[in-house]
N, C-alpha and C positions, 0 to 999 in steps of 0.2 A: 530573347527568351531567358527567363529566370530559372536557374537550376537550384535544386535543394541540396545543400552541402551536408545536411544531417544524414548520416548513414545508418546509425544504429540507435536512434532515439525514437521511442514509441510513446505517443501521447494517449492519455485516457480520454475517452469521450466524456463530455461534460455531465454534470449532475442534473438530473431531472427532478422537479418538484411537482408533486400532485397534492391536491387538497381533496379530502374525502369527508363526506358527511356520515357521522356515526351517531345516530339518535339526535340529540340536541347539540352535539359537539362537532366541530370541524377539526380534522386531523391533517397535519402536514406530513407527507411521506417523501423522503429523499431516496432516489435510486441512482445508481451509477453503473454504466456498462463497463465491464472489465474484459477487454479483448483477449483472445487467445495469444495474439502477438505480444501483448504486455506480459502475460504469464510465461511465455516462451523466453522472452528477454531476461526475466528474472531467473529462470532455470539455467540459462546459459551463463549468467553472472555467477550463480552459485557454483556451477561446475568448474568455472575458470578461477574462482576466488582463491582456492588453495594453491594455485600455481603462481600467484602474484604476490609480490612484496608490497605491503601497504605503507603509506606515508603517515602523516599526522591525522588524516581523515580517511574513513572507509565507508563505503555504502553497505549498510547492514540490512536494510529493508526498504521497500517501497509500499507504503500503506495508503490505500485509497481514502479519499476524504470521507466517504460515508462510513467507513470503519472507524476512523478517528473521531467522527461525530458521535457514533454509537458508544464508543469507549468513554468519551467525555460525559455523556448522559449517565453512564454506569459508574462514574466517579474516578475513572482512570484518565489522567491528563498525559497524553502522549508527549507533550512538549516539556513536561517536568520530570518524566521518567528517565531512568538510566537505560543504556543499551541492553544490559542483561534483563531488566524488567520487561522491556518491550519484546525481546525475543521469547522470554518465558510466556508472556501473554499470548503471543502469536501461536506458540506451540500448544498451549493449553486449549485454545479455541480451534485447533486444527487448521490454522491459517498459515502453515509453513510455506506455502507457495508464494507468499509475499516477502520471504527472506531472500536477500541478495548475496549472501555469503554462507559458506559452511564453516568458516573459521570460528573459533571460540571468541566470544565477546567478553 
């Protein structure tokens, strides 16, 4: 019998792609289910973050792929942005629940 040793890791369900007909155009639409367990895990991480001392790296946020793709279409490259820029954008778009820390970045 195989046992799962992952105790506190929550996976997102994959991205769904739908193709829609809009007049003469075909539009591709990506959706991604974001489970309550995923959001609860981030909330727990935020609540515990101020009690932990960080090393060289720290988990700042967990941003779903569909959000990263939308931002890229809007001209914001998540992979080129700084931590403070990412946190600012999350807060401006009321996506604070994707933050994994309450520490100042």
